[in-house]
ZATOR-672854 format. One record per atom (N, C-alpha, C): x, y, z. Coordinates in pm, whole numbers, plus 50000, padded with zeros to 5 digits. Each point is the difference from the previous one (the first is absolute). Layout:
<atoms>
XYZ ...
</atoms>
This chain:
<atoms>
488921554764923 499664985650000 500054994449853 499595008549909 500074995749857 500495011949918 500654996449894 500525010949909 498845005549914 500225011949941 499055005649909 498925008750071 499915012449958 499115009450073 498554995249993 499614994349882 498584995749987 499744988850099 500904990250012 499734989050084 499875005050150 500845009050037 499925005250139 498685006950021 499505007249899 498715006650015 498864990550018 500074988449931 498994989850023 499954996250145 501154997550059 500044996050141 499395010650090 500455012049984 499565011250087 498525002649982 499505001449880 498655003949981 499044989350044 500214987449959 499114989650036 500044996450144 501175001650061 500114997250146 499175009350076 499945013149962 499155009750070 498574996149985 499604995349883 498614995749979 499634988050094 500854990850004 499754988050079 500015003150149 500865009350042 500105003350141 498675005050056 499185006049910 498705004750047 499094989550049 500224987349956 499124989250042 500744989250076 501335001550014 500694988450058 500005000850152 499664988650059 500374996850137 499765011150099 498885006250008 499665006150125 499714987650085 499754999850116 499814986950060 498564996650018 499514997350114 498664995050017 499125010950057 498814996350054 499075010050055 500655007650112 500894993950071 500855007350099 501355000349932 500445012549973 501145001849909 501274993950051 500024996450129 501244994350053 499984984750007 498784994549978 499864985450032 500674991049900 499925003549871 500504990949901 501474996450011 500805009850047 501424997550006 500504997450140 499124997950095 500444998450137 500594985750021 501014999450087 500624987850037 500204999750153 499074993350065 499995000950147 500104986850068 500414989149923 500124987050062 501284993349957 500404989650073 501224992349964 499724993149869 500974999049915 499834995149861 500644986249983 499284991449931 500494987049959 500375001149852 501325001849977 500475002249861 499764988649907 499704988250057 499674988249917 498554997349993 499165008950059 498554997650004 499365002049859 499014992149973 499285000449876 498625005950022 499525008849909 498725006050015 499084996249883 498685000950016 499034996449895 499315012049944 499664999649874 499405011049932 498764994849919 498915007549998 498794996549928 500265001249851 499814989449930 500185000249853 498994991049932 500294995149882 499124990949927 500914992949901 499454989449937 500674991949905 500485008249877 501325000049970 500495007049881 499334994449878 499785008649903 499304995749874 500974991549913 501265002950005 500974993949905 501214995250074 500914992949933 501304995750058 500785012250047 500814998350103 500755011250055 501265003149920 499765005849881 501025004349912 499975015149988 501095007250000 499985014650009 499075007149896 500064995749876 499215006549897 498594994649989 499634990550091 498694993949995 499085003450114 500465010250080 499315003550120 499475014249992 498875001649927 499445013049991 499025003250110 499344989550050 498995001750108 500715000250139 499275006150094 500615002150134 500424987450070 499184989649988 500244988250084 501354993449964 500314999149873 501304994449963 501085010650005 499635012649958 501015010449992 500655003450133 499205000050108 500605003650129 500984989350049 499794987649961 500944989450040 501275000849913 499835002149871 501115001049909 500955011250040 499415011450048 500815011250042 500814997450124 499664990150080 500834996250114 501054989849963 499704992149900 500984989749953 501095005549910 499725011249933 500955005649902 500305014650033 501125005049958 500425013750005 500565004649864 499515011349955 500435004749870 501155010350009 500205006749887 501085009649996 499735011450099 498755004350010 499585010450094 498704996450069 499735007450105 498624999250059 499725013950057 498915001050075 499555012350054 500075000450149 500625009650059 500105001750145 498595000350058 499664991150088 498614999450051 499605012350082 500995007150058 499675011450085 499885013349917 500825001249898 500025012449927 499504999149854 500074987549949 499594997949860 501195002549900 501135004450053 501135002349911 500494987349933 500425001349879 500604988849926 501344997150063 500264987050029 501314996550062 500604988149924 501294999849992 500674988649932 500004988050092 499844988349936 500104987550076 501114992049930 499714991349904 501064993049929 500865009449918 499395010749952 500715009849918 500905008850089 501235001849958 500865010050064 499705013649942 499805000349866 499545012449941 499374996649861 499115009249957 499354998949872 500195013749931 500705000749893 500405012549940 499345001949864 499535012749975 499485003449875 500155015449980 500175003649874 500035014749968 498865004149911 499234989749949 498945003349904 498684992350028 499944992650111 498754992150033 499694989849892 500994996349917 499804990249900 501034988650011 501205003150028 501044990050023 500495000650149 499984988750062 500344999350143 501144990050015 501005003850085 501054990750035 499834996350150 499894986850022 499714995250133 501284993650057 500375004150124 501124994150069 499464993150125 500304987050010 499504992450116 500964999850118 499474998550117 500834997950118 500484985150000 501174998150051 500554986450011 499504993750128 499944986650006 499754993050126 498544995350014 499145004249906 498584995450010 499914985349952 499244992150071 499764986149960 498554996450003 499714990249918 498624993850008 499964990850119 498824995250035 499864991450117 500644986349986 500364996449870 500734987449985 501535002449997 500415012050035 501445003050012 500665004749872 499324999649886 500605004849876 499995015149993 500995005949934 500115014749997 498945007049914 499615012050038 499125008349919 500895008549908 499864997849870 500865007149903 499125007649897 500695007349914 499335006349886 499124990449924 500554988349974 499264990049926 498684995950071 500045000550136 498774995750073 498885009849965 500285012449974 498955009749963 499634998849855 501005000349914 499764999949853 499294987349959 500454989050049 499424986749959 498534999150057 499785005350118 498695000350060 499035008349912 500455011749963 499135008949923 499704994349859 500984994149937 499804994149869 499044988150007 500114991750106 499164988650015 498585004950030 499855010250082 498685005050037 499315007049887 500735005749905 499405007149886 499554990049891 500514988150005 499714989849896 498524995250013 499165001549897 498594996250017 499854984950022 500974991849963 499934985850020 499904996650154 500555009450081 500054997050146 498805005950078 499085006549926 498695002850050 500055008050135 500885010350002 500085008550117 499085011849986 499125001850093 498955010649992 500565014149985 501185002250062 500615013250004 501075001849887 499914992249899 501005000949892 500045013749936 498855007149995 499985012549936 500765010950075 500424997650120 500835009550077 501345002149932 500424991149911 501295001249932 499835006849867 498815004749969 499725005449864 500775012849965 500525006750101 500785011849976 501384996749940 500474987950019 501374996449965 500094996749852 501125004649934 500244997549861 500054984549980 499284995449896 499954985749967 498864992350061 499245007250084 498814992750057 499054995649895 499805008149899 499024996749895 500464988249917 501304997049997 500504987849927 499774987650090 500125001650131 499834988850087 498514997250032 499225011150006 498624998850030 499185008749907 499864995649873 499305008049900 498514999950026 499325011049954 498535000050013 499354989449921 500594997149880 499474989749909 501164991849947 499674986949976 501024991649941 500904993950108 501004992449946 500954993650093 501195009150031 500594997650116 501225007850037 501084997649900 500835010549973 501154998649915 501285000250075 499905000950129 501205000350090 499624994150139 501014995150070 499754995050138 500545009550107 500775010149956 500565009650094 499795014149951 499735009250087 499845014049965 501355005849973 500175006649887 501235005249956 500465012150083 499085005750077 500285011250083 500694996850130 500154987350031 500714995350120 501334994549966 501055005650065 501394995549975 500754997250126 500484988250022 500824996950115 501435004149968 500585008150091 501395004249981 500954990650078 499644997950126 500724990350084 499044996650115 500544992550103 499084995250102 499355011150082 500555011750001 499395010950079 499575012449918 500004998349866 499645011649916 499144995149883 498885006949971 499244997849878 499315012949957 499565000749876 499375012049953 498584996849953 499165010750003 498604998549957 499795011549903 499564996549877 499635010049904 498514999849979 499315011350005 498575001249979 499725004649860 498854996149944 499645004649868 499745014849994 499505005150111 499755014750014 500315003750144 500365012550023 500285004550137 498774998150085 500224995250123 498954999050104 500555006650125 499465011450036 500555007850104 500054993450137 499054990450016 499864993950135 500414985049995 500774996049902 500294985849986 500714994150124 500885007950062 500694994750113 499054996250113 498935007650009 498974996450103 499324987449966 499784997149875 499384987549960 500814987850040 501305002050005 500924988850031 499814993950138 499215007350085 499724994250129 498884990250003 499314998649883 498864990549994 500504986049985 499204990350052 500404986250011 500374993549863 499425004449892 500364993949874 501485001249964 500675009750062 501375002449970 500964993050100 499494991150083 500884992950093 500864990549924 501164996050058 500884990049937 499554985650031 500514990749924 499694986050017 501344992250005 500064989750082 501224991550004 500084990749877 501184995449972 500184991849879 499204986950004 499814994550115 499204987850015 498575001349959 499475012250008 498575002849962 499734995849856 500885002849911 499774998449854 499944985349961 500554991550083 499904985349970 498634994650046 499345006950097 498764994950052 499115011650047 499555008849910 499205011150040 498724996650078 499314989049962 498804995950069 500334995850143 501044992350020 500394995550132 500405011850090 500725009549942 500425011650075 498835009250033 499004999549915 498755007550030 499264994650123 500164987550027 499404993850120 500935001050118 501344999749976 500975000750103 501085010249965 499605012750002 500955010649947 501295001750079 501025003049924 501315003850059 500335014249958 499985009150101 500185013649969 501285005750059 500065012950014 501185006750056 499535010250109 498794998750042 499395009950086 500254997650154 499355007750084 500224999050146 499444987250056 499114993349930 499474987350047 500164989049892 500174987850051 500114988649912 498754990950016 499764993149890 498784991249996 500194987650093 498924997050070 499924988150080 498994990249951 498765004149985 498934990949954 498805007849942 499254992849918 498775005249948 498924989150010 499185001350101 498814991250011 498845007049933 499714995649881 498995006549921 498705001950066 499485012349989 498735004450066 500075000450151 501214998450051 500175000750149 501045010550038 501214998549954 501035009850043 501254998949915 500765010949992 501305000449944 500945004750114 501034992150029 500875002950112 501415003849954 500545011250050 501335004649965 500835001550127 501314998249983 500925001750115 501015011049962 500475007350102 501005010549978 501244993549939 500625007449902 501244995349936 501205006750071 500734992450068 501065004850087 501195006849921 500134996749871 501125005549925 499585011949910 498785005250030 499485011549920 500825011850030 500395007749892 500865011550011 499345013049966 498624999749982 499285012549972 499835008850123 499525012049975 499775009650109 498844995950092 499124991349954 498814996350076 500124985550054 500954997450080 500184986750060 498874997650104 499514987650001 498874996650085 500325001150151 499105005950076 500105000550143 499204989150070 499584990349917 499224988750049 500494987449934 499464988950035 500464987249949 499254995249875 498905006349969 499254995749877 498555004350003 499284996949895 498575003549980 499214988049957 498814998950053 499044990649942 498855007849938 499904999649866 498895005949928 498804990050002 499095002850091 498924991150026 498805002949913 499494990149930 498905002149911 498624999750079 499245010849977 498655000850057 498955001349892 498924993750012 498895001649901 498915009250059 500205003850127 499025009150062 500825010850073 499805012749965 500735010950071 499505001050146 498774996350022 499475000450140 500724989750088 500284988549939 500764989850076 501415004850037 500625007349905 501295005350022 500005010350118 498975008150002 499905009650106 499794993150139 499234989750002 499794992650127 501344993950046 500734995149906 501324993850033 500965010850050 499935012049946 500845010450052 499575003850142 498755000350025 499565003650131 500404990050110 500144987349952 500394989550093 501544997349998 500715009049929 501464998749988 500484987449932 499144993749918 500464988649918 500415004349860 499745012449965 500515006549879 500715012550043 501175002949943 500815011150051 499775013349929 499904999749866 499825012749929 498924998249898 499055010249998 498874999249910 500275007449873 499474995249889 500055007149873 499155012050002 498664997750003 498995010650007 498864995350090 499485009350083 498834997250079 498774998249911 499224990050025 498744997849923 498955010550029 499055001749908 498995010350012 499234998850129 499684988050044 499214998250121 500705005050126 501344998750001 500705003850126 500595014249992 499865006549884 500565013849986 499545009550110 498664999850035 499575010050096 500594998850138 500564988250033 500454997750138 501454996850013 500744998649887 501354994450013 500975009150079 499795013349991 500935008550074 499764998950147 498744998250042 499724997850143 500514986650043 499834989649915 500484986650032 501514999450018 500775006749911 501434998549997 500725011250068 499405011750019 500725011050061 501265004449925 501124999650065 501235004349941 500494990049893 499444988849992 500354989949894 499205001449877 499095010149991 499275002449880 500745009049911 499894997349867 500715007549894 499005006649910 500165013049978 499095007549912 500835010849932 500374997249870 500885009649935 499724999749848 500515010049936 499815001249852 500724989049925 499474996749883 500604989749918 499915003949850 501004997049925 500005003749858 499244989249922 498645000450015 499194989149939 498635005549972 499334993749903 498665003749960 499124988149976 498745001050030 499064989449972 499165004049876 500044991949897 499205001949880 499094988149972 499025002249915 499294988949939 500145002249843 500464990049931 500295001349860 498964992049914 499885005049875 499074993949909 500794989949912 499294989449969 500564989849907 499825004649858 500885008049955 499865006349865 500334990149888 500464988450034 500164989349898 498654993949959 498975002750072 498654996049962 499405010049910 499474996149886 499495008649897 498925009450052 499184995350092 498905008250055 500505012650068 501285000050044 500495010750082 501035009149927 500514995749882 501075008249941 499575008949881 498675001049975 499585009049892 500245014450045 500365009349912 500355013750037 498925007150086 498754997249974 498955006750075 499894995350145 500584988250026 499944994550133 500855008250104 500875009149953 500725008850092 499035007850083 498915004649938 498985007450079 499354991350107 499744987449964 499444990750097 500944998050117 501274998749971 501004997850105 500065012850090 499985011649940 500015012150076 498775000650089 498864996549943 498755000550074 500034991350123 500524988049981 500054990150114 500925005850112 501075007049955 500875006050099 499255011050083 499225007949929 499215010450067 498934994650087 499654987649987 498934994350080 500494994950136 501335000950024 500554994750121 500245011450101 499354999050115 500115010250106 501234996850086 501175004349949 501274997250072 500045005850142 499545012250013 500085006350131 499244991950109 498784995849971 499214992650096 500604986150028 500484993349899 500544986850014 501285000050088 500905009949967 501295000650078 499715004250142 499015008050023 499755004150141 499284989850083 499114992049934 499194990450078 500614986449991 499914993749885 500464986049985 501494998550031 500765009949958 501494999550022 500455008150117 499065005050076 500295006450132 501015011149988 500045007549891 500925011349984 501454996249976 500234987449974 501424995749980 500465000549855 499155005149913 500375002349857 499605013749959 500725005249902 499725013849945 499394998649863 498845005749976 499414999149866 500965004149889 500024992849894 500965002949891 499425009749902 500845009749956 499595009349896 501064999949890 500834989950001 501164998549908 500304985749982 500764996649895 500474986249978 501304996850069 500575010250067 501324998950064 499815003150151 500714993050086 499875001950139 500705012850049 499455006950103 500665012150051 501404996550059 500905009350004 501324998050050 501004994649894 499464995149890 500784994849891 500415012249912 501195001049954 500415010749916 499155000149874 499405011249967 499155001549883 498504998250028 499704997550126 498584999650043 499375013749980 498855000849937 499305012349981 498524998050038 499625006950099 498584998750051 499025003649893 498894992849993 498925003049907 500124995849858 501034991949964 500154996649860 498894991249944 499314993150092 498864991749955 498805009049964 499975012150048 498915009849964 498674996250053 498935003349923 498664997250042 499684985150011 500754992749927 499724985350000 500174993250140 500795006750086 500174994250138 499185007650102 499025007949953 499105007350091 498614993349995 499444997750119 498694992950004 498925009749940 499354994949897 498975008149928 499014989649937 498984995950074 499064989749948 499335003949870 499575011949990 499255005149879 500934999349874 501185005550019 500964999649889 500454985849964 500074991450102 500384986449983 498944992749910 498745001850029 498954993949917 500035005549861 500265012949984 500015006249866 501134994549916 501184998950056 501164994849926 499844985349958 499454991950095 499754986549970 499044998349884 498965008550002 499024999249893 500635004749867 500785010950002 500645004849879 500994990349939 500584991650087 500984990349959 499424986549955 498684999649998 499304988149949 499684989850109 500195004250128 499694991650113 501034989750037 499904994550123 500884989650046 499594986849935 500924992649944 499654987349935 499164991150090 498794996749959 499164991350077 499445007250129 500355012750010 499585008050119 500474993250129 501194993849994 500514992950119 501514999449999 500645002950115 501444998550013 500284990950122 501194993649993 500494992950116 501385005350033 500384999850128 501315004250040 500744988650066 500994994349923 500744988550053 500975004950110 500074992750109 500965003250110 500344987450077 501045000850082 500454989050082 499385001050138 499404989450050 499365000750128 500965000550117 501234995949980 500974999950113 500625013150023 499535010649932 500675013150019 499185010550065 498834996350057 499225010050068 499275009549911 499584995849881 499455008449902 498464999849985 499404989550062 498574998249979 499145012250032 500285005950115 499155011150049 500045011949903 501195003749956 500055011849913 499474996649857 500274987949954 499494996149868 498445000550007 499394995250104 498535000050012 499545014650001 500785008450075 499575014050008 500115007549867 501044996849922 500115006149869 498854995349909 499684987150009 498894995249917 498725006050043 499765001950128 498735006050045 499965014549948 501095007050002 500055014049959 499645000649845 500634991449924 499734999449854 498534996749975 499514989850065 498604996049988 499045011050026 500185006150114 499075010650042 500055012649914 501245003049950 500145012049921 499554998249856 500124988249943 499784998149857 498974989249964 499694991150090 499104989049969 500764988549930 501285001249984 500814989149944 500194989450108 499764987349963 500244989150097 501514997850016 500424999550127 501454998450028 500134989550112 500884990649982 500234989550098 501464997550020 500424997250120 501334995750031 500174986249947 501224997149952 500324986449949 501224994550081 499764994950122 501144996550082 500604986449961 501344999650012 500774988049982 500704996750130 500254987250031 500424996550135 501315006250045 500945002149910 501295005750038 500635008449892 501065006450037 500675009449908 500504992949873 500654988550021 500534993049884 498924996149898 498864995350049 498894996349912 499485011949920 499845010950070 499465011849929 501045005449896 501285000150043 501005005149907 500194990749876 499834987150023 500124990949883 498895003349893 498835002950052 498875003649906 500335013149933 500565009750075 500325013349942 501114998449892 501054992950031 501114999249910 499664991549873 499034991250016 499544992349882 498995006949918 499635012550038 499025008049927 498674993249989 499524995850116 498694992850006 499005007150086 500205013450026 499075007650082 498815004649913 498774997750042 498845004149915 499895014949979 500185008150107 499765014449983 501025008550080 500104998050135 500845008550080 500764991750104 501085005650051 500904993150096 500675009950096 500284995450115 500755008350095 501444999549953 500635012249992 501415000949955 500705010450087 500324997050118 500835009350082 501435001049949 500675010650031 501395001849953 500835006750110 501094993650035 500985005450095 501265003949924 500525011550024 501165004949924 501134990250001 500704999049883 501254992849987 501165009950017 499785012249960 500935010850021 499195012750004 500455010650073 499165011350035 499915011349892 499534996149882 499815009849894 498674996849927 499335010049953 498674997649938 500044990449878 501214998849938 500134991349886 499674985550039 500254996550126 499714986050047 498524997550010 499225010150029 498584998550010 499335001249859 500745004649905 499435003149867 500534990649893 501255001949963 500544991949891 499994985150034 500394996650125 500054985650041 498694993550022 498925007850001 498654995050022 499155000949881 500155011049922 499075003349885 500715000049863 501324998549998 500654999649870 499624987449924 499935000949870 499634988949917 500964988350027 499454988050037 500804988250018 500744999550138 499845010150088 500634999850126 499544988350080 500944994450082 499684987950073 498835001950094 499865012050057 498905002350098 498775005849936 499935000449866 498895005449927 498894989450000 499344997650112 498984989850009 498785003249913 499735012449971 498855003849921 500204997949850 501274997849958 500384999249857 499645013449930 500175010250072 499855014049943 501055002849903 499715006449886 501005003849903 499615013249935 500835010250014 499785013149945 501265005149940 500065002349862 501155005949943 500345013750056 498995007650030 500215013250061 500704999250135 499494990850087 500664998350127 501434995149985 500204989449915 501334994449982 501015010749950 499545008449907 500875009949943 500415010650106 499095003850078 500325010050109 500924993550104 499824987150028 500884993350092 501404999049945 500104997249871 501304999049934 500735013850010 499255010949973 500595013250010 500485003150144 499214995550096 500295002550141 501304992750038 500094987449955 501244992450033 501295006449946 499845006549884 501185005649931 500315014050049 499295005250100 500285013350050 501395001350062 500515011950006 501395001950042 500174999750151 498895000850076 500074999750145 498804992450053 500114994750118 498904992450058 498855009550032 500285012950030 498945009350019 499175001949874 500605001149888 499295001549874 499264987149967 500624988650033 499314987049979 498724999650073 500025003650125 498814999850085 498895009649943 500445011549951 499075009649944 499354994749876 500784993849911 499444994649874 499074988250030 500284992250103 499164989250029 498625004750049 499935012150051 498735005250039 499075002449877 500635003049884 499295001049874 499464986349962 500804989650013 499564986349972 498824996350089 500095004250128 498944996850098 498645006049955 500075011849938 498775006349950 499254991349899 500754992249923 499404990849903 499224989250076 500484995550109 499304989450081 498665005550049 500005012550041 498745005850050 498945000549891 500445001249876 499065000049885 499584986049963 500944990550002 499674985949954 499454991750114 500385002550123 499534993350121 500124984649992 501214994849976 500184985449994 499834993850144 500125008150097 499864995550137 499365011550082 499404996250110 499405010250091 500835001250124 500655011450019 500735002550129 498975001250114 500214992650109 499065001150111 500545007750116 501124995650056 500565006550113 501504996150020 500675008550072 501424997950030 500124991550131 500924991049998 500234991550118 500655007050112 499774995250121 500935002950112 500394986750058 501104999550067 500404987950068 499324999850136 499014991450005 499244998450129 500374986250050 500904998850096 500574987950036 500304999750153 500754989950040 500374999150141 500954987950020 500454998650123 500904988950029 499804994750141 500534988150023 499774993150131 500865005350110 499784994550116 500815003150120 501374993249993 500164991149907 501264992249994 501155006849917 499645010649928 500955007449916 500065014650031 501095006749953 500125014250024 500835005549879 500075013349999 500745006749891 499394997049868 498654999649995 499284997049877 499665013249926 500595001949887 499775012549923 499604995949859 499135008249943 499534997449863 500565010649901 500284996249876 500465009349902 498795004849918 500235008949898 498955005249918 499494990449901 500614988149988 499494989349916 498964992250069 499785002550129 499074992450080 500524987850060 501334997749992 500644988450056 500725003850129 500004990650095 500865002250120 501454999549957 500885007050069 501414998649978 500424987650070 499854988549926 500184987150057 501304997850076 501085005449943 501294997550059 500185007750133 499225010050025 500115007950126 499144993850115 499044991549970 499144994250102 500804992450102 499775002650129 500704993050107 499074991650074 500404987550025 499204990250077 500435000650144 499025001650089 500345001050142 500324986550060 500825000050101 500384987450069 498804995950091 
</atoms>
């Protein structure tokens, strides 16, 4: 598929890791893929979602609500087979490298954007340069930091000295090259992330307008965005990728209450659920039968500390953070409040991901009230003897946040309160503006199935998803060494050393690993979920 022995090893090794969590089906192993009714190929189905935080631009969609929509509107050089996890070419015909530092990309001919214009090498290179430019305020701009010239376009300090990354060279309409500052053994896998999607020429004349009415090259094209209500997409009939839609479109319907979404599913007014709310978890399998989904997911639930606040970033406060983690009875909460649908976390990386190592969190993730109180005292105590946990009310988090706070309160005497915000967008705006008083919910779903994604992309200094503003030269140096390893296997091993630093510093508290607890209506069939926790949208069939 691609030249260069190293590149091929990336595909093989990481695909095996992802296959461990990819697409088993539902609670009845045959139900998710069953097709037992006549199909309306033009039928549109609805999916439980919420208002995207930002405009629908590829490098501006880090959160799930916008990201899942962008991934249906655009297609990149590669993506991941939903059934096996294997890396597969889409717009790319081949991506060749012999050293994991210089890559030659050959595009397939015939790809078009939804406006009919061709997808060319320039569509990728110009998109990446625009997205890396700090003037364009793209939250995922740091995803291009591996490329030579990124530091000139997006310097840590001062003004940019260039508008284009020197490591990107267009050869012709179907060929371009990528030069990295240092070898990255898994770079080809990163290319499947939405930040690397192409953009049509018209976008650059009106980025704001295209963010509201995007024009992509994916299996679905944009129809409408009724803010706080729904985003509607229609199947693109000229799509040439391997994942052509088997339906007529999707309505991403915004819900502010997960319980309301579940009720709509039960009445067949909503077709596919994102996640079952805590209240309905005990009974959803009985309610839905073969239409219930229960499978592994490459995701973790954390609560992170606002380390940009002086009260929390003093060196001795690491003991306080460890103590608070020890005060949480993960076993009891996952068994009772979450009805056994989550697995207590003992690592900062989700199981099934290459490089996952059980127990890396150590004693800090083990319930120990006495040790918790001791560490909090040794660290000078919790500022004001009170913490709050910011979360979004529309995501079904209230019950477990209250349970976590009760556990902390009973174990340590520290006052703990949930800090609910009405919806995901509101809570994320507070998080990204660095306005959280003490703690915040920070779940993470894999972008690619390697431990680097749970580590460097979340805890690296300046990383887009580093909501805690954690910064550790020791962690960053180990991550840099891991990226430069000669094989993806060695990369994963070295990242485990970086993970050990997190267990010492505790910028976030790992709580539990997600499972996809979902379901679908009587109106659809062939509903399957991948290890990212998303349905395989293009495979969903609408019954006549």
